C-alpha positions as CSV (number, residue, x, y, z in Angstrom):
1,X,-8.9,2.9,29.6
2,X,-6.8,1.7,26.9
3,X,-9.4,-1.2,26.4
4,X,-12.3,0.8,26.3
5,X,-10.6,2.9,24.1
6,X,-10.2,-0.1,21.9
7,X,-13.9,-1.1,22.4
8,X,-15.1,2.0,21.2
9,X,-12.8,2.0,17.9
10,X,-14.4,-1.1,17.4
11,X,-18.3,-0.3,17.9
12,X,-17.1,2.9,15.5
13,X,-15.7,0.6,12.8
14,X,-19.0,-1.9,12.8
15,X,-21.2,1.0,12.4
16,X,-18.6,2.5,9.8
17,X,-19.2,-0.6,7.6
18,X,-23.2,-0.2,8.4
19,X,-23.1,2.7,7.3
20,X,-21.6,1.6,3.8
21,X,-23.9,-1.1,3.4
22,X,-27.1,1.1,4.3
23,X,-25.4,3.7,1.7
24,X,-25.7,1.0,-1.1
25,X,-28.9,0.0,-0.4
26,X,-29.8,3.7,-0.6
27,X,-28.7,3.9,-4.1
28,X,-30.2,0.6,-5.7
29,X,-33.8,1.8,-4.2
30,X,-32.9,4.9,-5.8
31,X,-32.3,4.2,-9.4
32,X,-35.3,1.5,-9.3
33,X,-35.7,-1.3,-11.4
34,X,-33.4,-0.1,-13.8
35,X,-30.6,0.1,-11.0
36,X,-27.2,-0.7,-12.0
37,X,-25.2,-0.9,-8.3
38,X,-26.9,-3.9,-6.5
39,X,-29.0,-4.5,-3.1
40,X,-26.6,-5.7,-0.4
41,X,-27.9,-9.3,-0.4
42,X,-27.5,-9.7,-3.9
43,X,-23.5,-8.3,-3.4
44,X,-23.5,-10.6,-0.5
45,X,-24.3,-13.7,-1.9
46,X,-22.7,-13.0,-5.3
47,X,-19.4,-12.8,-2.8
48,X,-20.2,-15.6,-1.4
49,X,-20.6,-17.3,-4.7
50,X,-16.7,-15.6,-5.6
51,X,-15.4,-16.9,-2.9
52,X,-16.4,-20.5,-3.1
53,X,-14.6,-20.5,-6.4
54,X,-10.7,-21.5,-7.1
55,X,-10.2,-19.0,-10.2
56,X,-11.1,-15.8,-7.5
57,X,-8.0,-16.7,-4.8
58,X,-5.9,-17.6,-7.9
59,X,-6.2,-14.1,-9.2
60,X,-5.9,-12.6,-5.6
61,X,-2.9,-14.3,-5.6
62,X,-1.8,-12.9,-8.5
63,X,-1.9,-9.6,-7.3
64,X,-1.3,-9.9,-3.6
65,X,2.7,-11.3,-5.7
66,X,2.9,-8.0,-7.5
67,X,2.1,-6.4,-4.8
68,X,4.5,-8.0,-2.5
69,X,7.1,-7.6,-5.3
70,X,6.4,-3.5,-6.0
71,X,6.4,-3.2,-2.1
72,X,10.1,-4.7,-1.3
73,X,11.5,-3.4,-4.7
74,X,10.3,0.1,-3.5
75,X,11.4,-0.2,0.2
76,X,15.1,-1.4,-1.1
77,X,15.3,2.1,-3.6
78,X,13.7,4.2,-2.2
79,X,15.3,3.7,2.1
80,X,18.3,3.7,0.4
81,X,17.5,7.1,-2.1
82,X,16.4,8.5,1.1
83,X,19.1,7.8,3.1
84,X,21.2,9.6,0.7
85,X,19.4,12.6,0.3
86,X,19.5,12.8,4.1
87,X,23.3,12.7,4.4
88,X,23.8,14.9,1.1
89,X,21.4,17.9,1.0
90,X,22.3,18.7,-2.4
91,X,20.7,15.0,-3.7
92,X,17.4,15.8,-2.7
93,X,17.0,19.3,-4.3
94,X,18.0,17.5,-7.3
95,X,15.3,14.7,-7.0
96,X,12.6,16.9,-5.2
97,X,10.6,18.0,-8.5
98,X,10.9,14.3,-10.1
99,X,9.3,12.6,-6.8
100,X,6.7,15.4,-7.3
101,X,5.7,14.9,-10.6
102,X,5.5,10.9,-9.7
103,X,3.5,11.6,-7.0
104,X,1.0,13.9,-8.6
105,X,0.7,12.6,-12.4
106,X,-2.5,10.2,-12.4
107,X,-2.0,5.9,-11.6
108,X,-3.9,5.5,-14.6
109,X,-2.0,8.1,-16.7
110,X,1.6,6.4,-15.5
111,X,0.9,3.2,-16.2
112,X,-0.2,4.4,-20.0
113,X,3.3,5.6,-20.1
114,X,4.8,3.1,-18.7
115,X,3.3,1.1,-22.0
116,X,4.2,3.6,-24.3
117,X,7.8,3.8,-23.5
118,X,8.9,0.2,-21.7
119,X,8.8,-3.2,-23.7
120,X,8.4,-4.5,-20.0
121,X,6.0,-7.7,-19.9
122,X,2.6,-7.8,-18.4
123,X,3.6,-9.3,-15.5
124,X,6.1,-6.5,-14.1
125,X,4.9,-3.7,-16.2
126,X,2.2,-3.8,-12.5
127,X,5.3,-3.7,-10.5
128,X,7.1,-1.5,-12.2
129,X,4.4,1.0,-12.1
130,X,3.8,0.7,-8.2
131,X,7.6,1.2,-7.4
132,X,6.9,5.0,-9.5
133,X,4.3,6.0,-7.1
134,X,5.8,4.2,-3.5
135,X,9.8,4.8,-4.5
136,X,8.7,8.4,-3.6
137,X,6.6,7.6,-0.2
138,X,9.5,5.5,1.2
139,X,12.2,7.7,0.1
140,X,10.8,10.9,1.7
141,X,9.9,9.2,5.1
142,X,13.8,7.8,5.0
143,X,14.9,11.7,4.2
144,X,12.6,13.0,7.0
145,X,14.1,10.4,9.4
146,X,17.7,11.0,8.6
147,X,17.2,15.5,9.2
148,X,15.6,14.6,12.3
149,X,18.0,12.5,13.6
150,X,19.5,14.3,17.0
151,X,23.4,15.4,16.2
152,X,24.4,14.2,19.0
153,X,23.4,11.0,18.5
154,X,25.3,10.2,15.5
155,X,28.8,12.9,16.0
156,X,29.9,10.1,18.2
157,X,30.8,7.7,15.2
158,X,32.1,10.3,13.1
159,X,34.4,11.5,15.5
160,X,36.6,8.1,14.7
161,X,35.1,7.8,10.8
162,X,33.8,8.9,8.0
163,X,29.8,7.9,7.9
164,X,30.6,4.4,6.7
165,X,27.7,1.2,5.3
166,X,28.3,-0.1,8.7
167,X,27.8,3.3,10.5
168,X,24.6,3.4,8.0
169,X,23.3,-0.5,9.4
170,X,24.2,-0.1,13.0
171,X,23.1,3.5,13.6
172,X,21.3,5.4,11.1
173,X,18.4,2.9,10.4
174,X,17.9,1.9,13.3
175,X,16.9,5.7,14.3
176,X,14.1,6.4,11.2
177,X,13.4,2.8,11.2
178,X,9.5,4.6,13.2
179,X,9.5,7.2,10.1
180,X,10.2,4.1,7.2
181,X,7.8,1.4,8.9
182,X,5.1,4.0,9.1
183,X,5.9,4.8,4.9
184,X,5.6,1.2,4.6
185,X,2.2,0.7,6.5
186,X,1.2,3.4,4.0
187,X,2.7,1.7,0.8
188,X,0.8,-1.7,1.4
189,X,-2.6,0.1,0.9
190,X,-1.2,2.4,-1.8
191,X,0.6,-0.4,-3.6
192,X,-2.3,-2.9,-3.9
193,X,-4.7,0.3,-5.5
194,X,-1.8,1.2,-8.2
195,X,-1.0,-2.1,-9.2
196,X,-4.4,-3.4,-9.5
197,X,-5.1,-0.3,-11.3
198,X,-1.8,-1.1,-13.9
199,X,-3.3,-4.8,-14.4
200,X,-6.6,-3.4,-15.4
201,X,-4.5,-1.1,-18.1
202,X,-1.9,-4.3,-19.5
203,X,-4.7,-7.0,-18.9
204,X,-2.2,-9.1,-17.0
205,X,-3.3,-12.6,-16.8
206,X,-5.7,-14.5,-13.7
207,X,-5.5,-10.8,-11.9
208,X,-7.8,-9.1,-9.9
209,X,-7.5,-6.1,-12.5
210,X,-8.2,-8.0,-15.6
211,X,-11.3,-9.5,-13.6
212,X,-12.6,-5.9,-13.2
213,X,-12.2,-5.0,-16.6
214,X,-14.0,-8.0,-17.8
215,X,-16.8,-8.0,-15.6
216,X,-17.3,-4.3,-16.5
217,X,-17.3,-5.6,-20.4
218,X,-20.1,-7.8,-19.2
219,X,-22.1,-5.1,-17.4
220,X,-21.8,-7.9,-14.8
221,X,-22.0,-5.3,-11.6
222,X,-23.2,-7.6,-8.8
223,X,-19.6,-9.1,-9.5
224,X,-17.8,-5.7,-10.2
225,X,-19.0,-4.2,-6.8
226,X,-18.2,-7.8,-5.0
227,X,-14.4,-7.9,-6.7
228,X,-14.1,-3.8,-5.0
229,X,-15.8,-5.3,-1.3
230,X,-12.8,-7.6,-1.8
231,X,-9.5,-5.1,-2.5
232,X,-11.6,-3.4,0.6
233,X,-10.6,-6.3,2.7
234,X,-7.4,-6.5,1.0
235,X,-6.4,-3.0,1.6
236,X,-7.4,-4.0,5.4
237,X,-5.6,-6.4,5.4
238,X,-2.2,-5.2,4.1
239,X,-2.2,-2.2,6.4
240,X,-3.8,-3.8,9.3
241,X,-1.2,-6.8,9.2
242,X,2.0,-4.9,9.3
243,X,0.7,-2.6,12.2
244,X,0.0,-5.5,14.1
245,X,3.6,-7.0,13.5
246,X,5.1,-3.4,14.9
247,X,2.9,-3.5,17.9
248,X,4.0,-7.2,18.6
249,X,7.4,-5.9,18.2
250,X,6.6,-2.9,20.7
251,X,5.6,-4.8,23.5
252,X,8.2,-7.2,22.7
253,X,10.4,-4.3,23.3
254,X,9.0,-3.1,26.6
255,X,8.9,-6.8,27.9
256,X,12.6,-7.4,27.3
257,X,13.5,-3.6,29.0
258,X,11.0,-4.9,31.8
259,X,12.6,-8.4,32.2
260,X,16.1,-6.5,32.2
């Protein structure tokens, strides 16, 4: 049953990709001789040529490094902040309007504000802009995990002492790990989009955001759409790897329980 479901999901995913290509081809055909949208064969040919250039991989590497830094920094700040909010409800009420503000502001406007009020280098601007969006996402997940913990599981430890860093690391973190893992998967995909937008604004050297800006300026729409396709593939990769790692960890745990 599970195998048939996985096969059906894969077939549906392939059909979904085919639908996207069909819509792209239809958009190209509707525009006629003055089409700005490339045809499917032109897009795939351009993508193949770009994948043969070393510069393409340099840009992907620079952007992925920004995403990794942003997600890692956001995870440390977000988990710490979210757990503090869960343990101190007043803190959550105090910070909730600020977090809602960061979640609701459009990314491009957030990047412009960062440019206006900070003096960070172009290398750190995409990272910090990503943090402003991702920290509320991760902290909210950590907070929800804390408030939904069965109190009977923590009261035993509280009988001996107050909440200490040791109890937080050995009791609270394992209990909220499911919420954090899901937030991490979402943060990876969201982080890429935020980082590329920030790179586009600040013109970070050798990044995907700058490459998109350059192709738009030169009206090279085929490469512009090819970069968009690369970003789609990267989002699938960034969201798929954490999910795969979590699935492997769960399988390993089940195997240990079965052996035990």
